[in-house]
C-alpha positions in Angstrom: -30.1 30.6 34.3 -31.4 27.2 32.8 -29.0 24.3 33.2 -26.9 23.6 30.4 -28.0 21.4 27.6 -26.7 17.8 27.6 -24.1 17.0 25.1 -25.3 15.7 22.0 -25.0 11.7 21.6 -24.9 11.8 18.1 -21.9 10.2 16.2 -19.8 12.9 14.5 -19.6 13.4 10.8 -17.7 10.4 8.8 -15.0 12.7 8.1 -14.1 13.6 11.5 -14.2 10.1 13.0 -11.3 8.4 14.1 -9.5 6.0 11.5 -10.5 2.3 12.2 -8.1 0.3 14.4 -4.8 -1.0 12.7 -4.9 -4.7 11.1 -1.2 -5.0 12.1 1.6 -2.9 13.6 5.4 -3.0 14.0 7.7 -0.8 16.0 6.7 2.3 14.2 4.0 2.0 11.7 0.6 0.5 11.5 -1.3 -0.6 8.4 -5.0 -0.1 7.9 -7.5 -0.3 4.9 -7.9 2.8 2.5 -11.0 4.7 3.1 -12.9 7.3 1.0 -12.3 9.4 3.7 -8.9 9.7 3.5 -9.0 11.8 0.4 -7.9 15.1 1.6 -4.7 13.8 3.5 -3.7 11.5 0.6 -4.0 13.9 -2.1 -1.9 16.5 -0.4 0.9 14.2 0.5 0.8 12.9 -3.2 0.8 16.4 -4.5 3.8 17.1 -2.3 5.4 13.6 -3.6 5.3 14.3 -7.4 8.9 14.6 -8.1 9.4 11.6 -6.0 7.0 9.5 -7.7 7.9 10.6 -11.2 8.5 8.8 -13.6 7.5 5.4 -11.7 3.9 6.0 -10.4 1.0 8.6 -10.4 -1.0 8.4 -7.6 -4.5 10.5 -7.5 -3.6 14.3 -7.0 -7.2 15.5 -7.3 -10.6 15.0 -5.3 -12.1 13.1 -7.9 -9.5 11.2 -9.0 -8.9 9.8 -5.4 -12.6 8.6 -5.4 -12.2 6.4 -8.5 -8.8 5.2 -7.2 -10.2 4.4 -3.6 -13.7 3.1 -5.1 -11.6 0.7 -7.1 -9.9 -0.8 -4.2 -12.7 -0.4 -1.8 -15.2 -2.2 -4.3 -13.5 -4.3 -6.2 -12.9 -7.8 -4.6 -9.7 -8.6 -6.5 -7.7 -5.8 -4.7 -7.0 -4.7 -1.6 -5.9 -1.1 -0.5 -3.8 -0.7 2.6 -2.5 2.6 4.1 0.7 2.8 6.2 0.9 4.9 8.9 3.3 6.4 11.8 2.0 5.1 15.0 3.0 8.3 16.8 0.7 10.5 14.6 -1.6 8.3 12.5 -0.1 10.3 9.4 -0.1 8.5 6.3 3.4 7.6 5.1 2.5 5.9 2.0 0.2 3.4 0.5 0.7 -0.5 -0.6 -1.9 -2.2 -2.7 -2.5 -5.6 -3.6 -3.9 -6.2 -7.4 -5.2 -8.8 -9.7 -6.1 -11.2 -6.9 -6.5 -14.7 -8.3 -8.0 -17.1 -5.9 -8.5 -20.9 -6.5 -5.4 -23.0 -7.2 -3.0 -19.6 -8.1 -4.1 -17.5 -4.6 -1.8 -14.7 -5.8 -1.9 -11.2 -5.9 0.4 -8.2 -7.8 1.5 -5.6 -5.3 2.0 -1.9 -6.2 3.2 0.7 -3.6 5.0 4.0 -3.2 6.3 6.2 0.1 5.4 9.8 0.6 8.1 12.4 0.7 8.0 13.3 3.9 8.3 9.4 5.1 10.9 8.4 2.2 14.3 7.0 3.5 13.1 6.2 6.8 12.8 2.6 6.5 8.9 2.9 7.0 7.9 1.1 4.3 9.9 -1.6 4.7 8.2 -2.4 8.0 4.6 -1.6 6.1 5.5 -4.0 3.6 6.5 -6.8 5.8 3.0 -6.1 7.5 1.0 -6.2 4.2 3.0 -9.7 3.2 2.4 -11.2 6.9 -1.4 -10.2 6.5 -2.1 -11.4 2.8 -0.4 -14.9 3.8 -2.0 -15.0 7.2 -5.4 -13.2 6.6 -6.0 -13.4 3.1 -4.9 -16.8 2.5 -2.8 -15.8 -0.7 0.3 -17.9 -1.3 2.2 -15.7 -3.6 2.6 -12.0 -4.2 4.3 -10.3 -7.2 6.0 -7.3 -7.5 7.0 -6.0 -10.9 9.4 -2.8 -11.0 11.3 -0.9 -13.7 15.2 -1.6 -13.9 16.1 1.8 -12.8 13.6 2.3 -9.9 16.4 1.4 -7.5 14.3 2.2 -4.3 11.5 -0.3 -5.6 13.8 -3.1 -6.2 15.7 -2.5 -2.6 12.4 -2.8 -1.3 11.6 -5.7 -2.7 14.9 -7.2 -2.1 14.9 -6.1 1.5 11.5 -8.0 1.9 12.8 -11.3 1.1 11.3 -11.3 -2.8 13.0 -12.9 -5.2 13.8 -12.0 -8.4 12.1 -14.1 -10.9 12.4 -12.8 -14.4 12.3 -10.0 -16.7 9.6 -8.7 -18.7 9.9 -6.4 -21.7 7.5 -4.0 -22.5 5.4 -5.1 -19.6 3.4 -2.1 -18.5 2.1 1.1 -20.3 3.9 3.9 -17.8 4.4 7.6 -18.6 3.6 7.2 -22.2 5.5 4.4 -23.2 5.4 0.4 -22.7 8.0 -0.1 -19.9 10.3 -3.0 -18.8 9.9 -4.5 -15.8 12.1 -7.0 -13.5 9.6 -9.5 -11.6 10.0 -10.3 -8.0 8.2 -12.5 -5.9 7.5 -14.2 -2.4 5.7 -17.5 -1.5 4.3 -18.5 2.1 7.2 -20.7 2.5 9.7 -18.4 1.9 8.5 -16.7 5.3 8.5 -19.7 7.0 11.3 -20.3 9.7 14.4 -21.6 8.3 13.2 -20.5 4.8 16.1 -19.7 2.4 16.1 -17.1 -0.1 17.3 -16.8 -3.4 
């Protein structure tokens, strides 16, 4: 009987490779960049979470819409897309994006985020948001991050407040969401507010 052939040294296909290492970790979660290969899990989680997300946000729920969504976050230098994953199993708990990044003397970006239903209410996004804020200030060199949330979106406002963001104002008819122009509260944090001894309004 001939000897068995040696195992193939070929790299597995991209869709079966393990995700890249986390950019930062806390007790329960890690954050990493979104990948095109995340589509199947992301879309499944988004479909499960439509009741939770409506009417505040609408992440992609099809392979085609995810492909466009991921491409914008990966290819556009003014955007950064992060996934919040549970460390024990690597499952996607939610997403946090930094949009509209302006460098130069402004060095600012606008945050958008959402938890998936299976992870909601467990404090995982609070850990993930703290990691993204620290990464944005220390690694991306940003000075200011802004969150815009509708006044009735109590979960989003609570997350902004718990992360140390301060309320800066109110913007009527700010964003077109769910078929209408919606009012938003503006919350922001600067790198100085995260330094030891900083006070927050």
